[in-house]
C-alpha positions as CSV (number, residue, x, y, z in Angstrom):
1,M,0.0,0.0,0.0
2,S,1.4,3.4,-1.0
3,T,0.0,6.9,-0.3
4,P,1.3,10.3,-1.2
5,L,4.4,11.4,0.7
6,D,2.6,14.3,2.4
7,Q,0.7,11.7,4.4
8,H,3.9,11.3,6.4
9,Q,3.9,14.9,7.5
10,K,0.2,14.7,8.3
11,E,0.8,11.8,10.6
12,I,3.7,13.6,12.4
13,Q,1.4,16.6,13.1
14,A,-1.4,14.3,14.5
15,N,1.1,12.3,16.5
16,Q,2.6,15.4,18.1
17,Q,-0.8,16.5,19.3
18,A,-1.5,13.0,20.8
19,W,2.0,13.0,22.4
20,Q,1.3,16.2,24.3
21,R,-2.0,15.1,25.7
22,K,-0.9,11.5,26.7
23,P,1.8,11.4,29.3
24,L,1.2,7.6,29.7
25,L,2.3,7.2,26.1
26,Q,5.5,9.2,26.7
27,T,6.4,6.9,29.6
28,V,5.7,3.8,27.5
29,Y,7.9,5.1,24.8
30,A,10.7,5.9,27.3
31,D,10.8,2.1,28.1
32,L,11.2,1.4,24.3
33,Y,14.0,4.0,23.9
34,A,15.8,2.4,26.9
35,R,15.9,-0.9,25.0
36,I,17.4,0.9,22.0
37,L,20.0,2.7,24.0
38,A,21.1,-0.6,25.5
39,Q,22.2,-1.6,21.9
40,I,24.4,1.5,21.4
41,D,28.1,0.7,21.5
42,T,29.6,3.9,23.0
43,K,33.1,2.8,22.0
44,L,32.4,3.1,18.3
45,P,33.6,6.3,16.7
46,G,31.2,8.4,14.6
47,K,27.7,9.9,14.8
48,V,24.5,8.2,16.0
49,V,21.9,9.0,13.4
50,E,18.1,8.3,13.6
51,I,16.4,7.7,10.3
52,G,12.7,8.8,10.1
53,S,12.8,10.6,13.5
54,G,9.3,12.0,13.3
55,M,8.9,14.1,16.4
56,G,12.6,13.7,17.2
57,N,12.0,12.1,20.6
58,L,15.3,10.2,20.6
59,K,17.1,13.4,21.5
60,A,15.4,13.4,24.9
61,H,17.2,10.1,25.7
62,L,20.4,10.6,23.6
63,P,21.0,14.4,23.2
64,G,23.9,13.9,20.8
65,A,21.9,12.0,18.2
66,I,21.3,13.5,14.8
67,C,17.6,13.3,13.9
68,T,16.5,13.2,10.3
69,D,13.3,12.8,8.3
70,L,11.8,13.4,4.9
71,F,10.3,16.8,5.8
72,P,11.8,19.8,7.6
73,N,10.7,20.5,11.2
74,P,12.2,22.7,13.8
75,W,13.3,19.8,16.0
76,L,15.1,17.9,13.3
77,D,18.8,18.3,12.3
78,L,18.7,17.1,8.7
79,V,16.2,16.4,5.9
80,C,17.2,13.2,4.0
81,D,16.0,10.0,2.5
82,G,17.2,6.7,4.1
83,Y,18.2,5.5,0.6
84,E,20.6,8.5,0.0
85,L,22.2,9.5,3.2
86,P,24.2,12.8,3.3
87,F,27.1,11.4,5.3
88,A,30.7,10.6,4.3
89,D,31.8,7.0,4.0
90,S,32.5,5.3,7.3
91,S,31.5,8.3,9.4
92,V,28.4,7.0,11.3
93,S,28.5,4.6,14.2
94,H,24.8,3.8,14.5
95,L,21.7,4.1,12.4
96,V,18.5,3.9,14.5
97,L,15.1,3.1,12.9
98,F,12.2,3.4,15.3
99,D,9.0,2.3,13.5
100,V,10.7,3.0,10.2
101,F,11.9,-0.3,8.9
102,H,8.4,-1.3,7.9
103,H,8.3,1.8,5.7
104,L,11.2,0.6,3.6
105,E,9.9,-0.7,0.3
106,A,13.4,-2.0,-0.6
107,P,15.2,-2.9,2.7
108,N,18.3,-4.1,0.7
109,A,18.6,-0.7,-0.9
110,F,18.7,1.0,2.5
111,L,21.2,-1.6,3.9
112,K,23.5,-1.0,0.9
113,E,23.6,2.7,1.8
114,A,24.0,1.9,5.5
115,Q,27.0,-0.2,4.6
116,R,28.6,2.8,3.0
117,V,28.1,5.3,5.8
118,L,28.7,3.0,8.8
119,V,32.1,2.6,10.4
120,P,33.5,-1.0,10.6
121,R,31.3,-2.9,13.1
122,G,28.8,0.0,13.0
123,R,25.2,-0.9,13.8
124,V,21.7,-0.6,12.5
125,I,19.2,-0.8,15.4
126,I,15.6,-1.5,14.5
127,M,12.6,-1.2,16.7
128,D,9.5,-2.3,14.9
129,P,6.1,-4.0,15.2
130,Y,6.2,-7.8,15.9
131,I,3.2,-9.7,14.5
132,S,2.0,-12.5,16.8
133,T,-1.3,-14.2,17.5
134,C,-2.3,-11.5,19.9
135,S,-0.8,-8.4,18.2
136,Y,-2.2,-9.1,14.8
137,P,-5.7,-7.8,15.6
138,F,-4.3,-4.6,17.1
139,Y,-2.0,-3.9,14.2
140,G,-4.5,-5.1,11.6
141,W,-7.7,-3.6,12.9
142,W,-6.7,-0.6,15.0
143,H,-3.8,0.7,13.0
144,H,-4.3,2.4,9.6
145,E,-1.2,0.9,8.0
146,P,-1.4,-2.6,6.4
147,V,0.2,-5.6,8.1
148,G,1.3,-6.9,4.8
149,M,2.3,-10.4,5.8
150,G,1.7,-11.7,2.3
151,Q,3.1,-8.6,0.5
152,V,6.1,-8.9,-1.8
153,I,9.3,-7.6,-0.2
154,H,11.5,-6.1,-2.9
155,N,15.1,-7.4,-2.9
156,A,16.4,-4.6,-5.1
157,T,19.6,-2.8,-4.0
158,V,18.5,0.4,-5.7
159,L,15.1,2.2,-5.4
160,P,14.8,4.9,-8.0
161,R,13.0,8.1,-7.5
162,P,10.1,9.0,-7.2
163,R,9.6,7.0,-4.0
164,A,6.1,6.6,-2.7
165,Y,5.1,6.3,1.0
166,H,5.1,2.6,1.8
167,A,4.1,0.5,4.8
168,A,4.0,-3.2,5.7
169,Q,4.1,-3.7,9.4
170,G,4.9,-7.3,9.3
171,N,8.2,-7.0,7.4
172,A,10.6,-7.1,10.4
173,T,8.8,-10.2,11.7
174,R,9.0,-11.9,8.4
175,L,12.6,-11.0,7.6
176,F,14.3,-11.4,11.0
177,F,12.1,-14.0,12.8
178,K,10.6,-16.1,10.0
179,D,13.7,-16.0,7.7
180,E,11.7,-15.1,4.6
181,W,14.5,-13.0,3.1
182,A,15.8,-15.2,0.4
183,Q,18.6,-12.8,-0.6
184,W,19.9,-11.5,2.7
185,P,22.6,-9.0,1.8
186,A,26.2,-10.0,2.5
187,G,28.3,-8.1,5.0
188,W,25.9,-8.1,8.0
189,R,25.7,-10.0,11.2
190,V,22.6,-10.2,13.5
191,I,23.9,-9.3,16.9
192,H,20.6,-8.9,18.7
193,R,17.1,-10.3,17.9
194,E,14.3,-10.1,20.4
195,A,10.5,-10.1,20.2
196,F,8.6,-9.2,23.4
197,S,5.2,-8.6,24.7
198,A,4.2,-4.9,24.7
199,F,0.6,-4.6,26.0
200,A,1.8,-1.5,27.8
201,Y,2.1,0.0,24.4
202,L,-0.8,-1.7,22.6
203,L,-3.4,-0.9,25.4
204,S,-2.1,2.7,25.6
205,G,-3.9,3.3,22.4
206,G,-0.8,4.6,20.7
207,F,-1.1,7.9,19.0
208,S,-4.5,7.5,17.5
209,K,-6.7,5.7,20.0
210,P,-7.7,6.3,23.6
211,S,-5.8,4.4,26.4
212,L,-7.5,1.3,27.7
213,Y,-5.9,1.5,31.1
214,P,-5.1,4.3,33.6
215,A,-1.5,5.5,34.2
216,G,-1.6,4.0,37.7
217,W,-1.8,0.5,36.2
218,L,1.4,0.8,34.2
219,N,3.7,-1.0,36.6
220,G,1.3,-3.9,36.7
221,V,1.0,-4.0,32.9
222,R,4.9,-3.9,32.7
223,R,5.0,-7.0,35.0
224,M,2.5,-8.8,32.8
225,D,4.6,-8.0,29.7
226,A,7.7,-9.3,31.3
227,A,6.0,-12.6,32.1
228,L,4.3,-12.9,28.7
229,S,7.5,-12.2,26.7
230,R,8.4,-15.8,27.3
231,W,6.0,-16.7,24.5
232,P,6.6,-14.1,21.8
233,R,4.9,-16.0,19.0
234,V,1.7,-15.7,21.0
235,F,2.0,-12.5,22.9
236,G,4.8,-10.5,21.1
237,A,4.0,-7.1,19.9
238,R,7.4,-5.4,19.5
239,C,10.8,-6.5,18.2
240,L,14.3,-5.1,18.6
241,V,17.0,-6.1,16.1
242,G,20.6,-5.2,16.0
243,L,22.7,-5.6,12.8
244,E,26.4,-5.2,12.7
245,K,28.5,-4.2,9.7
246,A,31.0,-6.9,9.1
């Protein structure tokens, strides 16, 4: 499914309004950012760059990060496309993609560009939806983007312009947990792969729906998530993947 690129900017504006009126959502996202930060190797030289930063919330947790997106906004550092990064060869230590990987119509094309800009042993860190028995109804019925579990994933290493807005929420699940990628690009090593329960996120309503539990219940929901994460194929809702440049 593809829609005009200006849909991206409309979503950011709507999300920003929801963010400001939902402190519970801010706390839930802080937990997810903490998982991302745990995958940052501070010994690597170079910049930490977030691709598709949206509202730029990574800076609240990693002030030195460079936040980028397709459209200019006051809180962003750069406007760029993930397929054509404005960085010199071997100058970036980490590329962070939070809810962005499933927007890559040609993941191989992005990873080819990531290979160029990352330092040796540089990392791509991906936080994305995980499609399980329990999360499928939430992502499929509540969220406006398609899950796309049967959608073709392009293996092309180049994606010419113009590039349409693309979404398939199931791509990370398929490629990293179901091994559907027949032509995995050379030069990468998976150093972290984790799917976990995230009812704290799902039941918060995200950016577009009302919360289904009060903020005072958050610690209890966190404990439930910790227990249910033992069975990710049934209860998983988020995944965290770390790739290292060989």
